[in-house]
C-alpha positions in Angstrom: 112.1 107.1 104.7 109.2 104.4 104.0 107.6 104.2 100.3 103.7 103.0 99.9 101.2 103.3 97.6 98.4 104.9 99.8 99.4 107.2 103.1 96.4 107.5 105.1 96.6 110.5 107.9 94.5 109.9 110.8 93.5 106.6 112.1 89.7 107.5 113.5 86.8 105.4 112.0 87.0 106.7 108.7 90.9 105.9 108.1 91.0 102.7 109.6 88.0 101.6 107.4 89.9 102.7 104.3 93.0 100.8 105.8 90.3 97.3 105.9 89.1 97.9 102.4 92.4 98.7 100.9 94.4 96.4 102.6 91.6 93.6 101.3 92.7 94.9 97.6 96.3 94.4 98.0 97.0 97.8 97.9 100.1 98.9 99.9 98.9 101.2 103.1 100.7 103.6 105.7 98.1 104.4 108.2 99.8 107.5 110.3 98.1 108.4 113.7 99.5 111.2 116.1 98.0 110.0 119.0 99.7 107.1 120.7 96.5 105.8 122.2 93.0 105.3 121.3 90.9 108.1 122.8 89.7 106.8 126.3 85.9 107.9 126.0 83.8 107.1 123.4 82.7 109.9 121.2 80.1 109.3 118.7 77.5 107.0 120.1 75.1 106.0 117.2 75.3 103.9 114.1 72.5 103.6 111.7 72.0 100.1 109.4 73.6 101.0 106.6 76.8 101.8 108.8 76.5 98.3 110.4 76.5 96.8 106.7 79.3 99.1 105.7 81.3 97.9 108.8 80.8 94.1 107.6 83.1 94.7 105.1 85.4 94.6 107.3 84.7 91.1 108.3 85.0 91.8 112.0 81.4 92.2 112.4 80.6 89.5 114.4 83.2 91.0 117.2 81.7 95.0 116.4 78.3 93.7 117.2 79.3 92.7 120.8 79.6 96.4 121.8 76.4 97.5 120.3 72.8 98.2 121.4 69.8 98.2 120.0 68.0 102.1 120.5 64.5 101.3 121.0 63.0 104.6 120.8 63.7 108.3 119.8 61.3 110.6 121.3 60.8 114.1 122.6 59.0 115.6 125.9 58.3 118.7 127.3 58.8 120.4 130.9 56.3 118.4 132.3 57.8 115.1 130.7 54.6 114.8 128.5 55.4 112.9 125.5 55.3 115.2 122.2 57.0 112.7 119.7 58.1 109.0 119.7 59.2 107.2 117.0 60.7 103.3 117.2 64.1 103.0 116.1 63.9 98.9 116.3 62.7 96.4 113.7 62.6 99.0 110.8 62.3 98.1 107.1 65.9 98.5 105.6 67.4 97.0 102.5 70.6 96.4 104.7 69.6 93.1 106.4 70.4 95.3 109.9 67.0 96.7 111.4 68.0 98.4 114.0 69.6 102.0 114.9 72.2 101.3 117.6 74.6 102.8 120.2 77.8 101.5 120.2 81.1 101.8 122.0 83.7 103.6 120.0 86.8 102.5 122.1 86.1 98.6 121.8 85.0 99.6 118.0 88.3 101.4 117.3 90.5 98.4 119.1 88.6 95.7 117.4 89.3 97.3 113.8 92.5 98.5 114.4 93.7 95.1 115.8 92.1 93.6 112.7 94.6 95.3 110.4 97.1 92.9 111.3 95.5 90.4 109.0 96.8 92.4 106.2 100.8 92.3 105.4 100.5 95.1 103.4 98.9 97.5 105.8 101.2 99.4 108.5 99.7 101.4 111.2 101.8 103.9 112.4 100.9 105.8 115.9 102.7 108.9 117.8 103.7 110.2 114.4 102.0 113.6 113.6 102.1 114.8 110.1 103.9 118.5 110.0 105.3 118.8 106.2 103.4 117.5 103.0 104.5 118.2 99.5 102.4 116.9 96.8 103.0 116.6 93.0 101.5 114.8 90.2 103.4 111.7 90.9 103.8 111.3 94.5 103.5 112.9 97.7 105.6 113.3 100.6 104.5 113.3 104.6 107.4 114.6 106.7 106.4 113.3 110.3 106.8 114.6 114.1 107.7 111.6 116.5 108.6 111.2 120.2 109.9 107.8 119.4 113.6 107.0 119.1 114.3 106.7 115.5 111.0 106.7 114.5 110.0 107.2 111.0 110.0 111.0 110.1 109.3 110.7 106.2 106.5 108.5 104.1 106.2 108.8 100.2 103.0 107.8 98.7 101.8 107.8 95.0 98.2 108.3 96.7 97.4 110.8 100.2 93.9 110.2 102.0 93.6 112.5 104.7 91.2 111.3 107.6 92.8 113.6 110.3 89.5 115.3 111.8 88.1 119.0 112.1 91.6 120.3 112.5 93.0 118.4 109.3 96.4 119.2 108.7 96.1 117.8 105.2 93.1 120.1 104.5 94.8 123.0 105.6 97.7 122.2 103.7 96.2 121.5 100.3 92.5 122.4 100.2 90.1 125.9 100.1 88.5 126.8 103.5 85.5 124.8 104.6 82.4 126.4 104.2 79.9 127.2 107.0 76.3 125.9 106.0 75.0 127.3 109.4 75.8 129.4 112.6 77.8 127.4 115.5 76.2 126.7 118.6 78.3 125.9 121.6 76.9 123.0 124.1 78.1 121.2 127.2 78.8 117.6 126.6 79.0 115.0 130.0 79.8 111.8 129.9 79.3 109.6 132.4 78.9 106.3 133.8 76.2 104.3 136.1 78.2 102.8 138.8 75.6 99.8 139.1 73.8 98.0 136.4 70.6 98.0 138.3 70.3 101.7 138.5 69.9 101.7 134.7 66.1 101.5 135.4 66.5 105.0 136.3 67.0 106.5 133.2 65.5 106.1 129.9 66.2 103.0 127.7 66.5 105.0 124.5 67.5 108.5 122.9 65.8 111.4 124.3 65.2 115.3 124.0 64.0 117.6 126.9 62.5 120.8 126.3 62.6 123.3 129.2 62.1 126.8 129.6 65.7 127.0 130.2 67.4 124.8 127.6 67.5 122.0 124.6 68.6 118.9 126.5 69.8 115.8 124.9 70.2 112.4 126.6 71.6 109.3 125.4 71.3 105.8 127.0 74.7 104.7 125.0 76.2 101.3 125.4 76.4 99.0 128.4 76.6 101.8 131.5 77.4 104.6 129.2 75.4 108.0 129.9 75.1 111.1 127.9 74.1 114.3 128.3 74.6 117.3 126.0 73.1 120.5 127.3 72.4 123.8 125.1 74.0 127.3 125.9 72.1 130.2 125.2 73.9 133.0 123.2 76.3 134.6 124.9 76.2 131.8 128.0 79.7 131.1 129.0 81.1 127.8 130.1 79.3 127.4 133.8 81.4 126.1 136.7 81.6 122.3 137.1 79.2 122.4 139.9 76.4 123.8 138.0 76.9 121.9 135.2 76.4 118.7 137.7 73.5 120.2 139.1 71.6 120.1 135.6 72.4 115.9 135.5 71.3 115.8 138.8 67.8 116.8 138.0 67.9 112.9 136.1 69.6 111.0 138.4 71.6 111.1 141.7 74.8 111.9 141.3 76.1 109.3 143.5 74.3 106.6 141.1 77.2 107.8 138.5 80.7 108.8 137.8 81.8 111.6 135.5 84.0 110.6 132.5 84.2 113.7 130.9 82.7 117.4 131.0 83.6 119.7 128.0 82.0 122.7 126.0 82.1 121.9 122.6 80.7 123.6 119.3 78.0 122.6 116.6 79.4 123.1 113.3 78.2 122.8 109.9 80.8 122.9 107.7 81.8 121.3 104.4 85.0 121.5 102.2 83.9 122.7 98.5 86.3 120.0 96.7 87.5 116.5 98.4 90.0 115.9 95.8 93.3 117.9 94.5 95.2 115.8 92.2 96.5 112.7 94.2 95.4 114.2 97.2 91.9 113.0 98.9 89.6 114.2 101.8 87.3 111.8 104.0 85.2 112.0 107.1 85.3 114.9 109.6 88.7 116.4 107.4 85.8 117.3 104.7 82.5 117.7 106.8 81.3 118.6 110.1 77.8 118.6 111.1 75.7 118.8 114.3 74.6 115.3 116.4 71.2 116.1 115.8 70.8 112.9 113.2 73.6 110.6 114.7 75.3 111.1 111.2 79.0 112.3 111.7 80.7 109.0 111.9 78.3 107.3 109.5 79.1 109.7 107.0 82.7 109.1 107.2 82.3 105.3 106.8 80.3 106.0 103.6 83.2 108.3 102.3 85.6 105.3 102.9 83.4 102.5 101.4 82.5 105.1 98.3 86.3 105.7 97.8 88.4 102.7 98.4 87.1 100.9 95.7 87.4 103.3 93.3 91.4 103.9 94.5 92.0 100.7 94.0 90.3 99.8 90.5 92.7 102.9 89.0 95.8 101.8 91.0 95.5 98.2 89.9 94.7 99.5 85.9 91.3 98.6 86.1 89.6 101.4 85.6 90.6 105.0 84.2 91.4 108.0 86.7 88.2 109.5 85.7 86.4 107.3 88.0 88.3 109.1 90.8 86.2 112.4 90.0 83.0 110.2 90.9 84.0 110.1 94.7 83.9 113.8 95.1 80.7 114.3 93.0 78.9 111.4 94.5 79.8 112.2 97.8 79.0 115.9 98.0 75.3 115.3 96.4 74.8 112.5 99.2 76.4 114.8 102.2 74.4 117.9 101.0 71.2 115.7 101.6 72.6 114.7 105.0 73.2 118.0 106.2 69.8 119.0 105.0 68.0 116.4 107.0 70.0 117.2 109.9 69.3 120.8 109.6 65.6 120.2 109.5 65.6 118.0 112.6 67.6 121.1 114.2 65.4 123.6 112.7 62.5 122.0 115.0 64.2 121.4 118.2 65.9 124.5 118.7 63.8 127.5 119.6 64.5 131.0 121.9 61.7 132.7 122.3 58.4 131.9 123.7 56.8 132.0 120.2 59.6 129.7 118.9 58.7 127.4 121.7 54.9 127.3 120.9 56.0 126.6 117.3 58.4 123.6 118.3 55.7 121.9 120.6 52.8 122.3 118.0 55.1 121.3 115.4 55.8 118.3 117.2 52.4 117.2 118.3 51.6 117.4 114.5 54.2 115.3 113.4 53.2 112.8 116.2 49.3 112.6 115.0 50.5 111.1 111.6 49.6 107.7 110.6 52.0 105.3 111.6 52.9 104.4 108.2 53.6 108.0 106.7 55.9 108.2 110.0 57.3 105.0 109.2 58.1 106.4 105.3 59.0 109.7 106.4 61.9 108.1 108.6 62.9 105.9 106.3 63.0 108.8 103.5 64.9 110.9 106.5 67.2 107.6 107.5 68.8 106.7 104.0 71.0 108.8 101.7 69.8 110.2 98.4 70.1 107.5 95.4 72.4 108.5 93.3 71.8 109.9 90.4 75.1 111.1 88.9 79.0 109.9 89.4 79.5 106.2 88.2 75.9 104.8 87.6 74.0 103.8 84.4 71.5 107.0 84.9 68.8 105.6 82.5 68.5 102.2 83.5 66.5 100.8 86.3 67.2 100.8 90.1 70.6 102.4 89.3 72.0 104.6 92.7 69.6 102.5 94.8 71.3 100.1 97.8 71.0 96.1 96.3 69.2 94.9 99.0 71.3 92.0 101.3 69.6 88.8 102.2 70.4 85.6 104.6 71.6 83.2 102.2 72.3 79.2 103.0 73.9 78.2 106.1 72.9 81.7 107.4 75.8 83.6 105.4 74.9 87.2 104.5 74.6 87.9 100.4 77.3 90.7 100.9 79.8 88.3 102.5 79.5 85.9 99.1 79.8 89.2 96.9 82.6 90.5 98.7 83.9 94.1 98.3 84.1 93.5 94.6 81.8 94.4 91.4 79.2 91.7 90.6 76.9 90.7 88.1 73.4 89.3 89.0 71.5 87.7 86.0 69.4 85.2 84.9 71.6 82.6 82.7 68.5 81.1 80.9 67.7 84.5 79.8 71.2 85.0 78.5 71.8 81.9 77.2 68.5 82.3 75.2 69.7 85.7 73.8 73.2 84.2 73.1 74.7 87.0 75.5 78.4 85.9 76.3 79.7 87.1 79.7 83.4 87.0 79.3 84.0 89.9 81.3 87.1 90.4 83.4 87.2 91.7 87.2 83.3 90.9 87.5 81.8 88.2 90.2 79.3 86.5 88.5 76.3 85.5 90.3 73.5 83.6 88.1 70.3 83.9 89.9 68.9 81.0 92.0 66.8 81.0 95.1 66.5 84.5 96.9 68.3 86.4 93.3 65.6 84.5 91.5 63.1 86.3 93.2 64.5 89.9 93.4 65.2 89.8 89.4 61.9 88.5 89.2 59.9 90.9 91.8 61.7 94.1 90.1 60.6 92.5 86.8 64.7 92.4 85.6 67.0 90.0 84.0 70.2 91.0 85.8 71.9 93.7 88.2 75.5 95.1 87.6 76.5 96.0 91.2 79.2 98.2 92.6 81.8 97.2 95.2 79.8 99.4 97.9 76.7 97.5 97.3 75.1 100.6 95.0 73.3 99.7 91.9 75.3 100.4 88.6 72.4 99.4 86.5 69.8 96.7 85.7 67.3 96.0 83.3 65.6 93.5 81.0 67.9 91.4 78.5 67.3 94.3 75.7 68.8 96.8 78.3 72.0 94.8 78.6 74.4 96.2 76.1 73.5 99.6 76.7 74.3 99.3 80.5 77.5 97.3 79.8 78.4 100.1 77.4 78.1 102.5 80.5 80.2 100.2 82.6 82.9 99.7 79.6 83.1 103.7 79.8 85.0 103.5 83.1 87.5 100.6 82.3 91.1 101.0 81.6 90.9 99.0 78.3 88.7 100.8 76.7 
């Protein structure tokens, strides 16, 4: 039997992200994965700017970026190839430093992220071990493992456990309420391919595209490198076609001799969320907590957000820096944000899905109307669509300025990024001359103090504030003028263990 502070079940992107962030905090972690090897075909294809910024927290972003490729455009074309809607996804105005949505290679991402765990002596990855039994009490969680390895670990005990074990989560099924269905399921056919020759890339669009036809809605993703993906909607009552039929659908877009088929499978778009993500010392994250259709490409992105929100809260509680009440804010905050993400996903789904002639006419008309909007308005709508809502509940000073918003990330001296200088910890950006003039002491434990200079001074002045309290996940806890300092600081102190 092994003992650790935190057990993570599931070593997909969400679980590995949690292991990295907890590893940085010197928390002992055992990460359990039932599969012996990483799945050889990419599953998720899309990352947004915020997720790239979150992945930067692992310290591996330079390696990861080698396996990303900017998504130039998202568009929708009719059956005759006429563009009904088009939106640029590169060079966007974001606060995250990263400007583009990206295609990425999930296989290489997972390899890099898992390899990176070797930097932490306090993190252990166990693969080929399936969780088959769980006993949770207020004091500890015990996991029984089934392993094919001779003499392998069969039992792990931890103070806390996080279930990141996917849509068929053992942890969720064992301890949590049944997932709530938000929309009916919808069957699709997924076809993953690779171009045989790089020069044939010109034969297919360099973007993400939806094709509207009389038969079915079809999604196409350029993918990273030579990867190309098609997704075909199955109509009501339509069963899984023969493989030859599916290949004939692909052949409408490219000669089959020019591609190799990696995977053909039927899968179901699900809109499911677990009503609660915490049960005493057990948590859910990623697909174990929420499953959403891929229309907005937010499945993996949402799981990474879960990890970034939870890791610092759990480590602060474990290290006696914060009250256990802080952990309640994980479910509170992420449930609100995931509801917004589902709403945005369903809005796009509602526009694109159509069965009857009337619905298809409505779809075409709606897309053409959106396309005719002024570019600035389209850009505004895209920005509001892409970004999760700012936090208005949870661990934030509600009455202060900028609370719940993301802190912008800037390029500092020697091309260092500001998040790297701040690291994954609490920070206070402040105007030292104003604090000194008012006689305000900043003898604060566990806070990275950042006296304003250069870019931070400009940012404070631009927002007409003298300070900003920043959470480790780069969400602004609270900000304001010097006369607001006492109230914001007192709000922060409510979460401290010493209060």
